[in-house]
C-alpha angles and dihedrals in degrees: 000000000000122000117253088227132027104267137136116282115229118203103214091199091059097038110101094188093244088141094213088137096057098071089038091062108095093199098045091237094142130076141158122270103191104307097340135077120241137180096250099172110045093175092054097051110105092188091235094150096229091126092053091051096053099041105112095200099043091242092138119070129178098203098183125075116219116213124187118220118243106249095194109134113243 
């Protein structure tokens, strides 16, 4: 099932609950839910990918690529 907003996807089966991603998140959008990490603040997530980079098990995936438009006048 697709997310209603663009946010990282966390595979609960692969998440070990190490929480390395929580302090890596600059917007504090992640938190623990029992022994697993969740995106607890969808509106705060800036989709920067920091959580994906620090996850040692690869449980966090940012499946969308963000491209910035070239603002050079033509």
